[in-house]
N, C-alpha and C positions, 0 to 999 in steps of 0.2 A: 719641136724643140731644137733639133739639130740645125734646121734652116735658120732659126733665130741666132744660134751660136755662130754659124758660119757668116751670117750677115754682119754681126757685131765685130767679128775678126776682120772681115773685108773693110768695114768702115775704119777700124783701128789702123790697118796697114795703109789704106788710102790716105788717111789724114796725116800719118807720119810721113809718107812720101811727099804729099802736098806741102807740108811744113819744111821738109828738107830742101825741096826745090825752091821754096820761097826764101828761106833764110840761109841756105848753104851750110847748115850744121845741125847736129842733133843737140837738144837740150832737155833737161829733166822736165822743164815746164811744158814743152811741146809734146813729149811722150805722155806725160800725165793727162794733158788736155785731150789727146787722142784716145787714151784709155777711157776717160770719162764719156766722151762722145760715143765711143764704140759700145760701151755698156748701156748707155741710154738708148742707142739705136737698136741693139739686140733686145732689150726689154720691150721697147715699143713694138718691134716686129713680133715678139712672142705674144703680146697682148692682142695685136691685130689678128694674128693667126688663131688665137683662142676665141676671139669674138666671132670670126667668120669661119 
């Protein structure tokens, strides 16, 4: 569970950094999309961890 949480957080921050480098500014839309992707990634990692 902790690994999935850390994975989701890493995806979130990576996505935010990538969007900042690409657009040179922070926006609510980019932060929200990073949050959604981080949550999806964390949940997917938890499911994979649970299966194996």
